[in-house]
C-alpha positions as CSV (number, residue, x, y, z in Angstrom):
1,M,-80.9,70.8,-23.6
2,L,-84.3,70.0,-22.0
3,L,-84.6,71.6,-18.6
4,D,-87.3,71.3,-15.9
5,R,-88.7,74.4,-14.3
6,N,-85.8,74.5,-11.9
7,D,-83.3,74.5,-14.7
8,N,-82.2,70.9,-14.0
9,C,-81.2,69.0,-17.1
10,L,-83.6,66.3,-18.2
11,G,-82.1,65.5,-21.5
12,D,-81.1,67.0,-24.8
13,Q,-81.8,66.7,-28.5
14,S,-78.4,67.6,-29.7
15,G,-77.1,64.0,-29.9
16,Q,-74.1,65.2,-27.8
17,N,-75.5,64.1,-24.4
18,L,-74.9,67.6,-22.9
19,C,-76.5,66.6,-19.6
20,L,-74.1,63.7,-19.2
21,T,-71.2,66.0,-20.1
22,S,-72.0,68.2,-17.1
23,I,-72.1,65.1,-14.9
24,K,-68.9,63.6,-16.2
25,K,-66.9,66.6,-14.8
26,Q,-67.2,64.9,-11.3
27,E,-63.9,63.3,-10.4
28,K,-65.3,60.4,-8.4
29,L,-68.5,58.5,-7.7
30,T,-69.7,59.8,-4.3
31,A,-72.8,59.8,-2.1
32,N,-73.5,63.2,-3.7
33,S,-73.5,61.9,-7.3
34,K,-76.7,62.4,-9.2
35,L,-78.6,59.8,-11.2
36,A,-79.3,60.7,-14.8
37,I,-81.3,58.8,-17.4
38,K,-78.0,57.2,-18.7
39,G,-76.0,56.8,-15.5
40,I,-74.8,58.2,-12.2
41,G,-72.0,60.6,-11.7
42,P,-69.1,59.7,-14.0
43,I,-70.5,56.2,-14.7
44,Q,-72.5,55.8,-17.9
45,V,-74.8,53.0,-19.2
46,G,-72.8,51.2,-21.8
47,M,-69.5,51.2,-19.9
48,T,-67.7,48.1,-19.0
49,V,-67.1,47.5,-15.3
50,A,-63.4,48.3,-15.8
51,E,-64.3,51.6,-17.6
52,A,-66.7,52.4,-14.8
53,S,-64.1,51.8,-12.1
54,R,-61.7,54.1,-13.8
55,A,-64.3,56.8,-14.4
56,A,-65.6,56.6,-10.8
57,G,-62.2,56.5,-9.1
58,V,-63.4,53.5,-7.1
59,K,-63.4,49.8,-7.7
60,I,-66.7,48.4,-8.9
61,V,-67.1,44.8,-7.7
62,T,-69.7,42.0,-8.0
63,N,-72.1,41.8,-5.1
64,G,-71.7,38.0,-5.1
65,A,-75.5,37.3,-5.0
66,N,-75.9,36.5,-8.7
67,T,-75.9,33.1,-10.2
68,N,-76.9,34.1,-13.8
69,P,-73.7,34.8,-15.8
70,E,-75.8,36.8,-18.4
71,C,-76.9,39.4,-15.8
72,V,-74.8,40.3,-12.8
73,Y,-75.1,43.1,-10.2
74,Y,-72.1,45.1,-9.2
75,Q,-71.6,47.9,-6.6
76,P,-68.9,50.3,-5.5
77,A,-66.3,48.6,-3.2
78,D,-65.9,51.6,-1.0
79,K,-69.2,51.4,1.0
80,L,-71.3,53.6,-1.2
81,D,-74.4,51.6,-0.1
82,G,-77.5,51.6,-2.1
83,I,-75.9,52.0,-5.6
84,H,-76.1,48.9,-7.7
85,F,-75.1,48.4,-11.4
86,M,-76.9,45.8,-13.5
87,V,-74.4,44.4,-16.1
88,T,-75.6,42.5,-19.2
89,G,-73.4,41.6,-22.1
90,D,-70.4,42.8,-20.1
91,R,-71.7,46.4,-20.0
92,I,-73.7,48.4,-17.5
93,A,-77.3,48.4,-18.5
94,R,-78.9,50.2,-15.5
95,V,-78.3,51.8,-12.1
96,D,-80.5,50.9,-9.2
97,I,-80.8,53.2,-6.1
98,N,-82.2,52.0,-2.8
99,T,-80.9,54.4,-0.3
100,K,-81.9,57.9,0.8
101,G,-79.6,60.8,-0.1
102,I,-78.9,59.9,-3.7
103,T,-81.2,61.8,-6.1
104,T,-81.8,62.4,-9.8
105,I,-80.4,65.5,-11.4
106,S,-83.8,67.1,-10.8
107,G,-83.7,66.3,-7.1
108,A,-86.1,63.3,-7.0
109,G,-85.3,60.6,-4.5
110,I,-86.5,58.0,-2.0
111,G,-89.1,59.4,0.3
112,D,-90.5,61.9,-2.3
113,T,-94.3,61.8,-2.9
114,E,-95.8,60.6,-6.1
115,A,-97.1,64.2,-6.6
116,R,-93.6,65.6,-6.3
117,I,-92.3,63.2,-9.0
118,K,-95.1,64.1,-11.3
119,S,-94.4,67.8,-10.7
120,L,-90.7,67.5,-11.4
121,Y,-91.4,65.8,-14.7
122,P,-94.7,67.3,-15.9
123,G,-96.3,65.3,-18.8
124,Q,-93.5,62.7,-18.8
125,I,-94.6,60.3,-16.1
126,E,-96.5,57.1,-16.9
127,V,-98.2,55.5,-13.9
128,T,-98.7,51.8,-13.8
129,P,-99.6,49.4,-10.9
130,H,-96.7,48.0,-8.9
131,P,-96.8,44.2,-9.5
132,Y,-95.8,43.3,-5.9
133,V,-96.9,46.2,-3.7
134,E,-100.6,46.5,-3.2
135,G,-101.6,50.1,-3.9
136,G,-98.0,50.9,-5.1
137,H,-97.0,52.2,-8.5
138,Y,-94.3,52.5,-11.0
139,L,-93.8,56.1,-12.1
140,T,-91.9,55.9,-15.3
141,F,-90.1,59.0,-16.7
142,I,-90.4,58.8,-20.5
143,P,-88.0,61.3,-22.2
144,K,-89.2,63.5,-25.0
145,S,-85.8,63.5,-26.7
146,S,-85.4,61.1,-29.6
147,V,-81.8,60.7,-28.5
148,D,-82.9,59.3,-25.2
149,K,-86.0,57.3,-26.4
150,N,-84.5,53.9,-25.4
151,Y,-83.9,55.0,-21.8
152,R,-86.1,55.4,-18.7
153,V,-86.1,56.4,-15.0
154,I,-88.5,54.2,-13.0
155,F,-89.6,55.3,-9.5
156,E,-91.2,52.5,-7.4
157,T,-93.7,53.7,-4.8
158,D,-95.8,52.2,-2.0
159,G,-98.7,54.3,-3.3
160,Q,-97.6,57.4,-1.5
161,R,-93.8,57.7,-1.6
162,V,-90.8,56.6,-3.6
163,T,-89.2,53.5,-2.1
164,E,-86.5,52.9,-4.7
165,F,-85.7,54.0,-8.2
166,R,-83.5,53.1,-11.2
167,A,-82.4,54.4,-14.6
168,G,-81.0,52.8,-17.7
169,K,-81.7,51.4,-21.1
170,V,-84.7,49.5,-22.3
171,P,-85.4,46.6,-21.9
172,E,-83.2,46.1,-18.8
173,V,-84.5,49.1,-16.8
174,K,-88.0,47.5,-17.1
175,W,-87.0,44.1,-15.7
176,I,-89.1,43.9,-12.5
177,E,-87.0,41.3,-10.7
178,G,-83.6,42.6,-11.8
179,C,-81.3,39.7,-12.8
180,S,-83.6,37.0,-11.4
């Protein structure tokens, strides 16, 4: 496993997804669930909505805002605000977080400074300009593990602090406007 300086799991090179194994031990998706590069809590990128609902112990429902049948957003039905699942090809492709309190396995979350994100993931953050927020940035975590090479975590900032973040597979995790 690849660990940060606080012994938080960033990924692994075993091909066995050991980081995810430790997360899957949670019985239910909760406000304390942690975002990993391939999912949140017991929900993994690649699951169907039905599989995710069973794994999470909560019903995952469409948010009703999408008109594109190729790409639809879902969310937990039990008021876990700020967790959204992008579904493409009938499978979860990414997880979007837009609420304080939910963090990555390493503890990164909304309100954190750009410097903190860079310190949590030294040498693995690519900084690019935010396309819609003047002075803002996308801080993209790029895994070193070849097993995780097609996944990313992207932190959106206002130039100072994280305003939202997401994790999932390429290319969907890079889609700036979600399902639009």
